[in-house]
C-alpha positions, -999 to +999 in steps of 0.1 A: -140-166-502-147-132-495-128-105-509-124-073-478-127-039-495-127-013-467-147+016-479-136+046-494-143+072-468-128+050-438-098+042-461-077+072-453-091+083-420-065+096-394-093+094-365-094+054-374-054+036-369-069+004-372-098-019-391-104-054-368-115-077-378-129-114-362-151-141-375-173-157-365-195-194-385-231-190-384-249-216-402-219-226-422-213-192-433-183-171-421-201-133-411-172-107-404-175-083-372-154-048-379-148-026-353-124+008-359-103+009-329-089+043-313-057+051-310-068+052-272-089+022-272-057-001-292-034+018-264-057+007-234-067-028-251-031-041-251-024-029-215-054-049-202-041-077-220-010-075-210-024-069-171-044-105-170-020-127-194+007-119-174-013-127-145-020-093-124-055-104-125-074-126-101-105-141-117-132-156-093-167-158-090-174-141-057-155-110-074-154-112-104-115-094-122-100-072-096-062-061-102-050-051-065-021-023-065-002-009-035+003+023-033+034+042-043+035+014-067+034+034-094+069+039-103+074-001-112+039-011-124+007+001-139-008+025-116-050+021-105-052+058-123-043+042-155-058+007-154-097+027-146-087+050-169-081+022-195-115+009-183-128+041-192-116+042-227-133+011-233-166+016-214-163-012-188-178-013-157-156-011-126-152-002-090-124+007-068-121-005-033-088+008-002-074-027+008-050-036+035-039-067+026-032-088+060+005-099+062+023-126+048+055-144+060+080-113+064+062-095+045+036-062+068+005-054+059-001-032+030-022-008+020-034-009-014-065-004-040-081-027-059-102-021-096-131-051-096-147-053-125-181-073-106-186-107-125-220-098-140-203-075-159-172-096-169-183-102-206-181-060-215-145-067-205-142-102-230-151-075-260-114-060-256-095-092-235-106-131-253-081-141-234-104-138-202-128-159-209-106-190-205-102-181-169-137-177-167-141-206-184-117-223-156-134-205-122-169-219-137-155-258-140-141-255-107-156-271-075-175-241-061-172-223-098-212-222-103-217-211-066 
């Protein structure tokens, strides 16, 4: 079993707070991939993982990933500005749309914003949120998912 040793120049680096490592199996051997995360990247990653795992994001083949936020909801949930800042830090391409949600039951129409990452660009987010692949696979396997 190989022993990992971090380069001396990076071992005491203050600019990088954490070394992450992942492993992949290729030809029966283990190939280690090392990635240095800045504190901003780590914070953005944690926030997005939390949003996606908590069900705040919807994944569909038609729209990709969509995170909807009501106008003025910054007091009790992550704001659109925070979500887009996190995506910027992680260099994930996205778009923001103004959306008017239809009335539902006793709930009136509601204005808000939708942050969207297109289906074809979700791989750039899977790099940071590996559990997103499970949602994407579920969409692909669902009836009409390949359309």
